[in-house]
All heavy atoms as a GROMACS GRO file, in nm:
protein
  564
    1MET      N    1   0.834  -1.694  -2.982
    1MET     CA    2   0.783  -1.711  -3.116
    1MET      C    3   0.668  -1.613  -3.137
    1MET      O    4   0.579  -1.602  -3.055
    1MET     CB    5   0.734  -1.855  -3.132
    1MET     CG    6   0.744  -1.904  -3.269
    1MET     SD    7   0.694  -2.079  -3.289
    1MET     CE    8   0.756  -2.162  -3.147
    2ALA      N    9   0.671  -1.542  -3.250
    2ALA     CA   10   0.564  -1.449  -3.284
    2ALA      C   11   0.509  -1.482  -3.423
    2ALA      O   12   0.585  -1.512  -3.515
    2ALA     CB   13   0.615  -1.307  -3.280
    3TRP      N   14   0.380  -1.477  -3.433
    3TRP     CA   15   0.310  -1.504  -3.558
    3TRP      C   16   0.250  -1.374  -3.608
    3TRP      O   17   0.201  -1.293  -3.530
    3TRP     CB   18   0.201  -1.607  -3.536
    3TRP     CG   19   0.254  -1.738  -3.490
    3TRP    CD1   20   0.287  -1.774  -3.362
    3TRP    CD2   21   0.284  -1.851  -3.571
    3TRP    NE1   22   0.335  -1.902  -3.359
    3TRP    CE2   23   0.334  -1.952  -3.487
    3TRP    CE3   24   0.273  -1.876  -3.708
    3TRP    CZ2   25   0.372  -2.076  -3.535
    3TRP    CZ3   26   0.311  -2.001  -3.755
    3TRP    CH2   27   0.360  -2.100  -3.669
    4SER      N   28   0.253  -1.354  -3.740
    4SER     CA   29   0.195  -1.233  -3.799
    4SER      C   30   0.152  -1.262  -3.942
    4SER      O   31   0.182  -1.368  -3.997
    4SER     CB   32   0.295  -1.116  -3.795
    4SER     OG   33   0.411  -1.148  -3.870
    5TRP      N   34   0.084  -1.165  -4.001
    5TRP     CA   35   0.037  -1.175  -4.139
    5TRP      C   36   0.103  -1.068  -4.224
    5TRP      O   37   0.123  -0.956  -4.177
    5TRP     CB   38  -0.115  -1.156  -4.146
    5TRP     CG   39  -0.191  -1.265  -4.081
    5TRP    CD1   40  -0.248  -1.262  -3.957
    5TRP    CD2   41  -0.219  -1.395  -4.134
    5TRP    NE1   42  -0.309  -1.382  -3.930
    5TRP    CE2   43  -0.293  -1.465  -4.037
    5TRP    CE3   44  -0.188  -1.458  -4.253
    5TRP    CZ2   45  -0.337  -1.596  -4.058
    5TRP    CZ3   46  -0.232  -1.588  -4.273
    5TRP    CH2   47  -0.305  -1.656  -4.176
    6ARG      N   48   0.134  -1.101  -4.347
    6ARG     CA   49   0.177  -1.003  -4.446
    6ARG      C   50   0.063  -0.990  -4.546
    6ARG      O   51   0.010  -1.090  -4.594
    6ARG     CB   52   0.303  -1.049  -4.518
    6ARG     CG   53   0.349  -0.947  -4.623
    6ARG     CD   54   0.467  -0.995  -4.706
    6ARG     NE   55   0.571  -1.054  -4.626
    6ARG     CZ   56   0.634  -1.167  -4.661
    6ARG    NH1   57   0.602  -1.234  -4.768
    6ARG    NH2   58   0.730  -1.214  -4.583
    7PHE      N   59   0.024  -0.867  -4.576
    7PHE     CA   60  -0.087  -0.842  -4.668
    7PHE      C   61  -0.032  -0.811  -4.807
    7PHE      O   62   0.066  -0.738  -4.821
    7PHE     CB   63  -0.170  -0.722  -4.622
    7PHE     CG   64  -0.227  -0.734  -4.483
    7PHE    CD1   65  -0.262  -0.622  -4.412
    7PHE    CD2   66  -0.248  -0.858  -4.423
    7PHE    CE1   67  -0.315  -0.630  -4.284
    7PHE    CE2   68  -0.301  -0.868  -4.295
    7PHE     CZ   69  -0.335  -0.753  -4.226
    8VAL      N   70  -0.099  -0.865  -4.911
    8VAL     CA   71  -0.060  -0.838  -5.049
    8VAL      C   72  -0.179  -0.785  -5.127
    8VAL      O   73  -0.294  -0.816  -5.097
    8VAL     CB   74   0.000  -0.962  -5.120
    8VAL    CG1   75   0.129  -1.006  -5.052
    8VAL    CG2   76  -0.097  -1.075  -5.126
    9ASN      N   77  -0.150  -0.704  -5.229
    9ASN     CA   78  -0.256  -0.650  -5.314
    9ASN      C   79  -0.282  -0.744  -5.432
    9ASN      O   80  -0.221  -0.851  -5.441
    9ASN     CB   81  -0.220  -0.507  -5.360
    9ASN     CG   82  -0.096  -0.501  -5.446
    9ASN    OD1   83  -0.053  -0.601  -5.506
    9ASN    ND2   84  -0.034  -0.385  -5.453
   10ALA      N   85  -0.369  -0.702  -5.522
   10ALA     CA   86  -0.408  -0.788  -5.635
   10ALA      C   87  -0.291  -0.819  -5.728
   10ALA      O   88  -0.293  -0.919  -5.800
   10ALA     CB   89  -0.521  -0.722  -5.713
   11ASP      N   90  -0.186  -0.734  -5.728
   11ASP     CA   91  -0.067  -0.759  -5.810
   11ASP      C   92   0.033  -0.849  -5.740
   11ASP      O   93   0.140  -0.877  -5.793
   11ASP     CB   94   0.000  -0.626  -5.846
   11ASP     CG   95  -0.088  -0.540  -5.935
   11ASP    OD1   96  -0.163  -0.595  -6.017
   11ASP    OD2   97  -0.081  -0.415  -5.920
   12GLY      N   98   0.000  -0.894  -5.618
   12GLY     CA   99   0.090  -0.979  -5.542
   12GLY      C  100   0.200  -0.903  -5.470
   12GLY      O  101   0.292  -0.963  -5.416
   13GLU      N  102   0.192  -0.770  -5.469
   13GLU     CA  103   0.292  -0.688  -5.403
   13GLU      C  104   0.257  -0.670  -5.256
   13GLU      O  105   0.140  -0.656  -5.220
   13GLU     CB  106   0.300  -0.551  -5.470
   13GLU     CG  107   0.340  -0.558  -5.617
   13GLU     CD  108   0.324  -0.425  -5.688
   13GLU    OE1  109   0.267  -0.331  -5.629
   13GLU    OE2  110   0.367  -0.416  -5.803
   14THR      N  111   0.359  -0.669  -5.172
   14THR     CA  112   0.339  -0.646  -5.029
   14THR      C  113   0.284  -0.506  -5.008
   14THR      O  114   0.338  -0.409  -5.060
   14THR     CB  115   0.472  -0.662  -4.952
   14THR    OG1  116   0.518  -0.796  -4.971
   14THR    CG2  117   0.454  -0.634  -4.805
   15MET      N  118   0.176  -0.497  -4.933
   15MET     CA  119   0.117  -0.368  -4.902
   15MET      C  120   0.194  -0.308  -4.784
   15MET      O  121   0.236  -0.379  -4.693
   15MET     CB  122  -0.031  -0.384  -4.868
   15MET     CG  123  -0.112  -0.440  -4.985
   15MET     SD  124  -0.284  -0.471  -4.945
   15MET     CE  125  -0.346  -0.303  -4.939
   16MET      N  126   0.213  -0.176  -4.787
   16MET     CA  127   0.288  -0.107  -4.684
   16MET      C  128   0.193  -0.020  -4.601
   16MET      O  129   0.094   0.030  -4.652
   16MET     CB  130   0.397  -0.020  -4.746
   16MET     CG  131   0.491  -0.098  -4.838
   16MET     SD  132   0.575  -0.234  -4.758
   16MET     CE  133   0.727  -0.157  -4.716
   17ASN      N  134   0.226  -0.003  -4.474
   17ASN     CA  135   0.145   0.085  -4.390
   17ASN      C  136   0.204   0.227  -4.394
   17ASN      O  137   0.302   0.252  -4.463
   17ASN     CB  138   0.132   0.031  -4.247
   17ASN     CG  139   0.265   0.020  -4.177
   17ASN    OD1  140   0.359   0.090  -4.208
   17ASN    ND2  141   0.272  -0.070  -4.081
   18ASP      N  142   0.147   0.318  -4.319
   18ASP     CA  143   0.190   0.457  -4.320
   18ASP      C  144   0.334   0.476  -4.271
   18ASP      O  145   0.398   0.575  -4.304
   18ASP     CB  146   0.096   0.544  -4.236
   18ASP     CG  147  -0.042   0.554  -4.298
   18ASP    OD1  148  -0.056   0.532  -4.420
   18ASP    OD2  149  -0.137   0.584  -4.223
   19GLU      N  150   0.383   0.383  -4.192
   19GLU     CA  151   0.520   0.392  -4.141
   19GLU      C  152   0.622   0.335  -4.239
   19GLU      O  153   0.741   0.334  -4.211
   19GLU     CB  154   0.533   0.318  -4.006
   19GLU     CG  155   0.460   0.386  -3.891
   19GLU     CD  156   0.311   0.355  -3.891
   19GLU    OE1  157   0.272   0.241  -3.923
   19GLU    OE2  158   0.234   0.447  -3.861
   20GLY      N  159   0.575   0.283  -4.352
   20GLY     CA  160   0.666   0.226  -4.452
   20GLY      C  161   0.709   0.084  -4.425
   20GLY      O  162   0.804   0.036  -4.485
   21THR      N  163   0.641   0.016  -4.334
   21THR     CA  164   0.670  -0.124  -4.307
   21THR      C  165   0.558  -0.211  -4.364
   21THR      O  166   0.448  -0.161  -4.387
   21THR     CB  167   0.686  -0.151  -4.156
   21THR    OG1  168   0.567  -0.110  -4.090
   21THR    CG2  169   0.805  -0.074  -4.099
   22PRO      N  170   0.585  -0.337  -4.388
   22PRO     CA  171   0.481  -0.424  -4.445
   22PRO      C  172   0.354  -0.425  -4.361
   22PRO      O  173   0.359  -0.446  -4.239
   22PRO     CB  174   0.546  -0.562  -4.448
   22PRO     CG  175   0.692  -0.532  -4.458
   22PRO     CD  176   0.712  -0.409  -4.374
   23ALA      N  177   0.242  -0.399  -4.426
   23ALA     CA  178   0.113  -0.397  -4.357
   23ALA      C  179   0.082  -0.535  -4.301
   23ALA      O  180   0.107  -0.637  -4.364
   23ALA     CB  181   0.003  -0.353  -4.453
   24GLY      N  182   0.027  -0.537  -4.180
   24GLY     CA  183  -0.011  -0.661  -4.116
   24GLY      C  184   0.094  -0.715  -4.022
   24GLY      O  185   0.062  -0.782  -3.924
   25GLN      N  186   0.220  -0.687  -4.047
   25GLN     CA  187   0.325  -0.743  -3.965
   25GLN      C  188   0.338  -0.673  -3.830
   25GLN      O  189   0.409  -0.721  -3.742
   25GLN     CB  190   0.457  -0.742  -4.040
   25GLN     CG  191   0.459  -0.848  -4.148
   25GLN     CD  192   0.590  -0.858  -4.220
   25GLN    OE1  193   0.593  -0.838  -4.338
   25GLN    NE2  194   0.696  -0.890  -4.151
   26GLY      N  195   0.271  -0.562  -3.809
   26GLY     CA  196   0.277  -0.494  -3.681
   26GLY      C  197   0.193  -0.560  -3.574
   26GLY      O  198   0.211  -0.534  -3.455
   27VAL      N  199   0.099  -0.644  -3.615
   27VAL     CA  200   0.013  -0.714  -3.520
   27VAL      C  201   0.068  -0.855  -3.504
   27VAL      O  202   0.077  -0.930  -3.601
   27VAL     CB  203  -0.134  -0.720  -3.572
   27VAL    CG1  204  -0.221  -0.796  -3.474
   27VAL    CG2  205  -0.187  -0.580  -3.597
   28GLU      N  206   0.108  -0.889  -3.381
   28GLU     CA  207   0.167  -1.020  -3.356
   28GLU      C  208   0.077  -1.103  -3.266
   28GLU      O  209   0.006  -1.049  -3.182
   28GLU     CB  210   0.305  -1.006  -3.293
   28GLU     CG  211   0.404  -0.943  -3.387
   28GLU     CD  212   0.545  -0.939  -3.330
   28GLU    OE1  213   0.563  -0.959  -3.209
   28GLU    OE2  214   0.637  -0.917  -3.410
   29PHE      N  215   0.084  -1.233  -3.285
   29PHE     CA  216   0.002  -1.328  -3.211
   29PHE      C  217   0.093  -1.431  -3.145
   29PHE      O  218   0.195  -1.469  -3.201
   29PHE     CB  219  -0.096  -1.398  -3.307
   29PHE     CG  220  -0.180  -1.302  -3.385
   29PHE    CD1  221  -0.139  -1.254  -3.509
   29PHE    CD2  222  -0.300  -1.256  -3.333
   29PHE    CE1  223  -0.216  -1.165  -3.580
   29PHE    CE2  224  -0.378  -1.166  -3.403
   29PHE     CZ  225  -0.335  -1.119  -3.527
   30PRO      N  226   0.055  -1.478  -3.026
   30PRO     CA  227   0.141  -1.574  -2.956
   30PRO      C  228   0.141  -1.714  -3.016
   30PRO      O  229   0.236  -1.790  -2.996
   30PRO     CB  230   0.085  -1.575  -2.814
   30PRO     CG  231  -0.057  -1.530  -2.827
   30PRO     CD  232  -0.060  -1.438  -2.946
   31THR      N  233   0.035  -1.750  -3.089
   31THR     CA  234   0.027  -1.884  -3.148
   31THR      C  235  -0.026  -1.877  -3.290
   31THR      O  236  -0.091  -1.780  -3.329
   31THR     CB  237  -0.066  -1.977  -3.067
   31THR    OG1  238  -0.200  -1.929  -3.081
   31THR    CG2  239  -0.027  -1.983  -2.920
   32GLN      N  240  -0.001  -1.982  -3.366
   32GLN     CA  241  -0.055  -1.992  -3.501
   32GLN      C  242  -0.207  -1.993  -3.496
   32GLN      O  243  -0.273  -1.929  -3.578
   32GLN     CB  244  -0.002  -2.118  -3.570
   32GLN     CG  245  -0.053  -2.133  -3.713
   32GLN     CD  246   0.010  -2.252  -3.784
   32GLN    OE1  247   0.101  -2.318  -3.733
   32GLN    NE2  248  -0.039  -2.280  -3.904
   33ALA      N  249  -0.264  -2.063  -3.401
   33ALA     CA  250  -0.410  -2.071  -3.388
   33ALA      C  251  -0.470  -1.932  -3.364
   33ALA      O  252  -0.575  -1.900  -3.420
   33ALA     CB  253  -0.449  -2.165  -3.276
   34ASP      N  254  -0.405  -1.850  -3.282
   34ASP     CA  255  -0.454  -1.714  -3.258
   34ASP      C  256  -0.451  -1.632  -3.387
   34ASP      O  257  -0.544  -1.557  -3.417
   34ASP     CB  258  -0.371  -1.643  -3.151
   34ASP     CG  259  -0.394  -1.700  -3.012
   34ASP    OD1  260  -0.503  -1.755  -2.986
   34ASP    OD2  261  -0.302  -1.690  -2.929
   35ALA      N  262  -0.342  -1.643  -3.462
   35ALA     CA  263  -0.330  -1.570  -3.588
   35ALA      C  264  -0.437  -1.614  -3.687
   35ALA      O  265  -0.502  -1.532  -3.754
   35ALA     CB  266  -0.191  -1.590  -3.648
   36GLU      N  267  -0.459  -1.745  -3.698
   36GLU     CA  268  -0.558  -1.797  -3.792
   36GLU      C  269  -0.700  -1.761  -3.748
   36GLU      O  270  -0.786  -1.733  -3.831
   36GLU     CB  271  -0.540  -1.947  -3.808
   36GLU     CG  272  -0.412  -1.980  -3.883
   36GLU     CD  273  -0.377  -2.126  -3.885
   36GLU    OE1  274  -0.424  -2.202  -3.797
   36GLU    OE2  275  -0.300  -2.166  -3.975
   37SER      N  276  -0.725  -1.760  -3.620
   37SER     CA  277  -0.856  -1.718  -3.570
   37SER      C  278  -0.882  -1.572  -3.603
   37SER      O  279  -0.990  -1.536  -3.648
   37SER     CB  280  -0.863  -1.741  -3.419
   37SER     OG  281  -0.986  -1.697  -3.368
   38TRP      N  282  -0.780  -1.487  -3.585
   38TRP     CA  283  -0.792  -1.345  -3.613
   38TRP      C  284  -0.824  -1.322  -3.761
   38TRP      O  285  -0.913  -1.246  -3.794
   38TRP     CB  286  -0.664  -1.272  -3.574
   38TRP     CG  287  -0.672  -1.124  -3.595
   38TRP    CD1  288  -0.720  -1.032  -3.508
   38TRP    CD2  289  -0.633  -1.053  -3.712
   38TRP    NE1  290  -0.712  -0.906  -3.564
   38TRP    CE2  291  -0.660  -0.917  -3.689
   38TRP    CE3  292  -0.579  -1.091  -3.834
   38TRP    CZ2  293  -0.633  -0.818  -3.783
   38TRP    CZ3  294  -0.553  -0.992  -3.929
   38TRP    CH2  295  -0.580  -0.858  -3.903
   39ILE      N  296  -0.752  -1.391  -3.851
   39ILE     CA  297  -0.775  -1.371  -3.994
   39ILE      C  298  -0.914  -1.421  -4.031
   39ILE      O  299  -0.982  -1.362  -4.116
   39ILE     CB  300  -0.665  -1.434  -4.082
   39ILE    CG1  301  -0.655  -1.364  -4.217
   39ILE    CG2  302  -0.687  -1.582  -4.105
   39ILE    CD1  303  -0.598  -1.228  -4.213
   40GLY      N  304  -0.961  -1.526  -3.964
   40GLY     CA  305  -1.096  -1.578  -3.990
   40GLY      C  306  -1.204  -1.478  -3.952
   40GLY      O  307  -1.311  -1.474  -4.014
   41GLU      N  308  -1.176  -1.395  -3.853
   41GLU     CA  309  -1.272  -1.294  -3.809
   41GLU      C  310  -1.264  -1.165  -3.890
   41GLU      O  311  -1.361  -1.090  -3.897
   41GLU     CB  312  -1.248  -1.261  -3.662
   41GLU     CG  313  -1.275  -1.376  -3.568
   41GLU     CD  314  -1.230  -1.348  -3.425
   41GLU    OE1  315  -1.196  -1.233  -3.394
   41GLU    OE2  316  -1.229  -1.444  -3.346
   42HIS      N  317  -1.147  -1.136  -3.949
   42HIS     CA  318  -1.125  -1.006  -4.013
   42HIS      C  319  -1.106  -1.008  -4.164
   42HIS      O  320  -1.090  -0.903  -4.225
   42HIS     CB  321  -1.004  -0.938  -3.949
   42HIS     CG  322  -1.026  -0.903  -3.806
   42HIS    ND1  323  -0.992  -0.987  -3.702
   42HIS    CD2  324  -1.081  -0.794  -3.749
   42HIS    CE1  325  -1.024  -0.931  -3.588
   42HIS    NE2  326  -1.079  -0.814  -3.613
   43TRP      N  327  -1.110  -1.124  -4.228
   43TRP     CA  328  -1.076  -1.130  -4.369
   43TRP      C  329  -1.169  -1.047  -4.457
   43TRP      O  330  -1.124  -0.986  -4.555
   43TRP     CB  331  -1.069  -1.275  -4.419
   43TRP     CG  332  -1.201  -1.345  -4.432
   43TRP    CD1  333  -1.264  -1.418  -4.336
   43TRP    CD2  334  -1.286  -1.346  -4.546
   43TRP    NE1  335  -1.383  -1.466  -4.384
   43TRP    CE2  336  -1.400  -1.423  -4.513
   43TRP    CE3  337  -1.278  -1.290  -4.673
   43TRP    CZ2  338  -1.502  -1.444  -4.603
   43TRP    CZ3  339  -1.381  -1.312  -4.764
   43TRP    CH2  340  -1.492  -1.388  -4.728
   44ARG      N  341  -1.297  -1.041  -4.424
   44ARG     CA  342  -1.389  -0.963  -4.508
   44ARG      C  343  -1.354  -0.814  -4.505
   44ARG      O  344  -1.353  -0.748  -4.609
   44ARG     CB  345  -1.533  -0.984  -4.464
   44ARG     CG  346  -1.592  -1.114  -4.512
   44ARG     CD  347  -1.743  -1.123  -4.482
   44ARG     NE  348  -1.798  -1.246  -4.530
   44ARG     CZ  349  -1.816  -1.354  -4.457
   44ARG    NH1  350  -1.782  -1.356  -4.330
   44ARG    NH2  351  -1.866  -1.464  -4.511
   45ASN      N  352  -1.328  -0.761  -4.387
   45ASN     CA  353  -1.290  -0.619  -4.375
   45ASN      C  354  -1.159  -0.592  -4.447
   45ASN      O  355  -1.142  -0.488  -4.511
   45ASN     CB  356  -1.279  -0.577  -4.229
   45ASN     CG  357  -1.413  -0.574  -4.160
   45ASN    OD1  358  -1.517  -0.559  -4.223
   45ASN    ND2  359  -1.411  -0.587  -4.029
   46LEU      N  360  -1.064  -0.684  -4.435
   46LEU     CA  361  -0.937  -0.667  -4.505
   46LEU      C  362  -0.958  -0.667  -4.656
   46LEU      O  363  -0.904  -0.582  -4.727
   46LEU     CB  364  -0.840  -0.778  -4.465
   46LEU     CG  365  -0.789  -0.774  -4.321
   46LEU    CD1  366  -0.718  -0.904  -4.287
   46LEU    CD2  367  -0.699  -0.655  -4.300
   47ALA      N  368  -1.037  -0.762  -4.706
   47ALA     CA  369  -1.065  -0.768  -4.849
   47ALA      C  370  -1.134  -0.641  -4.897
   47ALA      O  371  -1.102  -0.588  -5.003
   47ALA     CB  372  -1.148  -0.892  -4.882
   48ASP      N  373  -1.228  -0.590  -4.818
   48ASP     CA  374  -1.298  -0.467  -4.854
   48ASP      C  375  -1.204  -0.346  -4.857
   48ASP      O  376  -1.231  -0.249  -4.927
   48ASP     CB  377  -1.413  -0.439  -4.756
   48ASP     CG  378  -1.529  -0.535  -4.772
   48ASP    OD1  379  -1.536  -0.606  -4.876
   48ASP    OD2  380  -1.614  -0.541  -4.681
   49SER      N  381  -1.094  -0.353  -4.783
   49SER     CA  382  -1.000  -0.241  -4.779
   49SER      C  383  -0.886  -0.256  -4.880
   49SER      O  384  -0.791  -0.179  -4.878
   49SER     CB  385  -0.944  -0.221  -4.638
   49SER     OG  386  -0.863  -0.330  -4.602
   50GLY      N  387  -0.895  -0.357  -4.968
   50GLY     CA  388  -0.797  -0.372  -5.075
   50GLY      C  389  -0.695  -0.481  -5.057
   50GLY      O  390  -0.609  -0.501  -5.144
   51VAL      N  391  -0.700  -0.555  -4.947
   51VAL     CA  392  -0.607  -0.667  -4.927
   51VAL      C  393  -0.658  -0.784  -5.010
   51VAL      O  394  -0.772  -0.826  -4.995
   51VAL     CB  395  -0.595  -0.706  -4.778
   51VAL    CG1  396  -0.504  -0.826  -4.762
   51VAL    CG2  397  -0.546  -0.588  -4.695
   52ASP      N  398  -0.575  -0.834  -5.100
   52ASP     CA  399  -0.616  -0.943  -5.189
   52ASP      C  400  -0.577  -1.080  -5.133
   52ASP      O  401  -0.643  -1.179  -5.157
   52ASP     CB  402  -0.555  -0.924  -5.327
   52ASP     CG  403  -0.616  -1.017  -5.430
   52ASP    OD1  404  -0.736  -0.998  -5.462
   52ASP    OD2  405  -0.547  -1.110  -5.475
   53GLY      N  406  -0.467  -1.083  -5.056
   53GLY     CA  407  -0.420  -1.209  -5.002
   53GLY      C  408  -0.333  -1.186  -4.880
   53GLY      O  409  -0.289  -1.074  -4.853
   54VAL      N  410  -0.306  -1.292  -4.807
   54VAL     CA  411  -0.224  -1.285  -4.686
   54VAL      C  412  -0.126  -1.402  -4.683
   54VAL      O  413  -0.154  -1.509  -4.735
   54VAL     CB  414  -0.311  -1.286  -4.558
   54VAL    CG1  415  -0.397  -1.162  -4.549
   54VAL    CG2  416  -0.399  -1.410  -4.550
   55THR      N  417  -0.013  -1.378  -4.620
   55THR     CA  418   0.087  -1.481  -4.597
   55THR      C  419   0.113  -1.488  -4.447
   55THR      O  420   0.135  -1.385  -4.383
   55THR     CB  421   0.218  -1.449  -4.672
   55THR    OG1  422   0.191  -1.446  -4.812
   55THR    CG2  423   0.326  -1.552  -4.642
   56LEU      N  424   0.110  -1.608  -4.391
   56LEU     CA  425   0.136  -1.627  -4.249
   56LEU      C  426   0.286  -1.636  -4.226
   56LEU      O  427   0.356  -1.708  -4.298
   56LEU     CB  428   0.068  -1.754  -4.198
   56LEU     CG  429   0.086  -1.782  -4.048
   56LEU    CD1  430   0.020  -1.674  -3.963
   56LEU    CD2  431   0.030  -1.918  -4.012
   57LEU      N  432   0.334  -1.561  -4.126
   57LEU     CA  433   0.476  -1.559  -4.092
   57LEU      C  434   0.497  -1.605  -3.948
   57LEU      O  435   0.417  -1.572  -3.860
   57LEU     CB  436   0.531  -1.418  -4.106
   57LEU     CG  437   0.510  -1.348  -4.239
   57LEU    CD1  438   0.551  -1.202  -4.230
   57LEU    CD2  439   0.587  -1.418  -4.349
   58GLU      N  440   0.603  -1.680  -3.926
   58GLU     CA  441   0.647  -1.716  -3.791
   58GLU      C  442   0.787  -1.657  -3.773
   58GLU      O  443   0.882  -1.700  -3.840
   58GLU     CB  444   0.651  -1.868  -3.772
   58GLU     CG  445   0.704  -1.909  -3.637
   58GLU     CD  446   0.726  -2.059  -3.627
   58GLU    OE1  447   0.735  -2.126  -3.730
   58GLU    OE2  448   0.737  -2.106  -3.514
   59ASP      N  449   0.798  -1.557  -3.687
   59ASP     CA  450   0.926  -1.488  -3.667
   59ASP      C  451   0.987  -1.444  -3.800
   59ASP      O  452   1.108  -1.458  -3.822
   59ASP     CB  453   1.023  -1.574  -3.589
   59ASP     CG  454   0.978  -1.598  -3.446
   59ASP    OD1  455   0.913  -1.508  -3.389
   59ASP    OD2  456   1.008  -1.705  -3.390
   60GLY      N  457   0.903  -1.394  -3.892
   60GLY     CA  458   0.951  -1.344  -4.020
   60GLY      C  459   0.966  -1.448  -4.129
   60GLY      O  460   0.989  -1.415  -4.245
   61ARG      N  461   0.954  -1.576  -4.095
   61ARG     CA  462   0.966  -1.685  -4.193
   61ARG      C  463   0.829  -1.720  -4.248
   61ARG      O  464   0.733  -1.736  -4.172
   61ARG     CB  465   1.027  -1.808  -4.124
   61ARG     CG  466   1.042  -1.930  -4.215
   61ARG     CD  467   1.090  -2.052  -4.136
   61ARG     NE  468   0.999  -2.093  -4.031
   61ARG     CZ  469   0.891  -2.173  -4.049
   61ARG    NH1  470   0.861  -2.216  -4.169
   61ARG    NH2  471   0.815  -2.206  -3.947
   62GLU      N  472   0.818  -1.729  -4.381
   62GLU     CA  473   0.690  -1.765  -4.442
   62GLU      C  474   0.652  -1.908  -4.407
   62GLU      O  475   0.729  -2.000  -4.425
   62GLU     CB  476   0.697  -1.751  -4.594
   62GLU     CG  477   0.705  -1.608  -4.640
   62GLU     CD  478   0.694  -1.594  -4.790
   62GLU    OE1  479   0.655  -1.691  -4.860
   62GLU    OE2  480   0.724  -1.484  -4.838
   63VAL      N  481   0.530  -1.924  -4.354
   63VAL     CA  482   0.477  -2.056  -4.321
   63VAL      C  483   0.388  -2.105  -4.434
   63VAL      O  484   0.403  -2.217  -4.482
   63VAL     CB  485   0.399  -2.052  -4.187
   63VAL    CG1  486   0.338  -2.187  -4.156
   63VAL    CG2  487   0.491  -2.008  -4.074
   64TYR      N  488   0.296  -2.020  -4.479
   64TYR     CA  489   0.216  -2.049  -4.597
   64TYR      C  490   0.158  -1.921  -4.654
   64TYR      O  491   0.148  -1.821  -4.587
   64TYR     CB  492   0.106  -2.153  -4.572
   64TYR     CG  493  -0.001  -2.115  -4.472
   64TYR    CD1  494  -0.107  -2.032  -4.508
   64TYR    CD2  495  -0.001  -2.167  -4.344
   64TYR    CE1  496  -0.207  -2.000  -4.417
   64TYR    CE2  497  -0.099  -2.137  -4.252
   64TYR     CZ  498  -0.202  -2.052  -4.290
   64TYR     OH  499  -0.302  -2.022  -4.200
   65GLY      N  500   0.120  -1.929  -4.781
   65GLY     CA  501   0.061  -1.815  -4.848
   65GLY      C  502   0.138  -1.782  -4.973
   65GLY      O  503   0.238  -1.845  -5.004
   66PRO      N  504   0.091  -1.684  -5.047
   66PRO     CA  505  -0.027  -1.605  -5.011
   66PRO      C  506  -0.156  -1.684  -5.028
   66PRO      O  507  -0.170  -1.766  -5.117
   66PRO     CB  508  -0.022  -1.487  -5.105
   66PRO     CG  509   0.060  -1.530  -5.221
   66PRO     CD  510   0.155  -1.636  -5.170
   67MET      N  511  -0.244  -1.658  -4.937
   67MET     CA  512  -0.377  -1.718  -4.937
   67MET      C  513  -0.476  -1.608  -4.979
   67MET      O  514  -0.478  -1.501  -4.919
   67MET     CB  515  -0.410  -1.769  -4.796
   67MET     CG  516  -0.547  -1.826  -4.779
   67MET     SD  517  -0.572  -1.892  -4.612
   67MET     CE  518  -0.559  -1.746  -4.510
   68SER      N  519  -0.554  -1.635  -5.080
   68SER     CA  520  -0.648  -1.536  -5.133
   68SER      C  521  -0.758  -1.505  -5.031
   68SER      O  522  -0.804  -1.592  -4.959
   68SER     CB  523  -0.713  -1.588  -5.261
   68SER     OG  524  -0.809  -1.497  -5.306
   69LEU      N  525  -0.798  -1.378  -5.026
   69LEU     CA  526  -0.912  -1.337  -4.945
   69LEU      C  527  -1.035  -1.316  -5.030
   69LEU      O  528  -1.138  -1.274  -4.981
   69LEU     CB  529  -0.879  -1.207  -4.869
   69LEU     CG  530  -0.765  -1.214  -4.769
   69LEU    CD1  531  -0.752  -1.081  -4.696
   69LEU    CD2  532  -0.787  -1.327  -4.669
   70GLN      N  533  -1.024  -1.345  -5.159
   70GLN     CA  534  -1.136  -1.328  -5.250
   70GLN      C  535  -1.226  -1.452  -5.247
   70GLN      O  536  -1.177  -1.564  -5.234
   70GLN     CB  537  -1.086  -1.304  -5.393
   70GLN     CG  538  -0.995  -1.182  -5.403
   70GLN     CD  539  -1.059  -1.058  -5.347
   70GLN    OE1  540  -1.172  -1.024  -5.381
   70GLN    NE2  541  -0.988  -0.988  -5.259
   71PRO      N  542  -1.358  -1.431  -5.257
   71PRO     CA  543  -1.448  -1.547  -5.258
   71PRO      C  544  -1.423  -1.635  -5.381
   71PRO      O  545  -1.382  -1.585  -5.485
   71PRO     CB  546  -1.588  -1.486  -5.262
   71PRO     CG  547  -1.570  -1.341  -5.290
   71PRO     CD  548  -1.427  -1.306  -5.272
   72PRO      N  549  -1.445  -1.764  -5.369
   72PRO     CA  550  -1.426  -1.854  -5.484
   72PRO      C  551  -1.526  -1.818  -5.595
   72PRO      O  552  -1.636  -1.772  -5.569
   72PRO     CB  553  -1.454  -1.993  -5.430
   72PRO     CG  554  -1.518  -1.975  -5.297
   72PRO     CD  555  -1.492  -1.834  -5.252
   73GLU      N  556  -1.482  -1.839  -5.716
   73GLU     CA  557  -1.568  -1.809  -5.831
   73GLU      C  558  -1.649  -1.929  -5.871
   73GLU      O  559  -1.618  -2.038  -5.853
   73GLU     CB  560  -1.484  -1.762  -5.949
   73GLU     CG  561  -1.415  -1.631  -5.917
   73GLU     CD  562  -1.331  -1.583  -6.033
   73GLU    OE1  563  -1.344  -1.634  -6.146
   73GLU    OE2  564  -1.250  -1.494  -6.009
   0.00000   0.00000   0.00000
C-alpha cells in the first residue's frame, strides 16, 4: 500500500510536475499517518508555491480531499 498527495491549484485543477505527471504523486509514504505528518510539516511551503489544496490517495484511490491549504478567513 502506498499513500501520496495530489496537488491542486486555485481553479481546482490538478497541478503537473515537469515530467507531465500529477504533482505530489511522485512522493509515496508507507502509511496514512506518515503522509499526513508530511503534509502537516510542508503545507505552508506548498501554499507559498501555488498549491491551493491537496487530495490524499491510497494506491491511486481518493481517500479525502481536496483539503484547502489556505488559512481560514
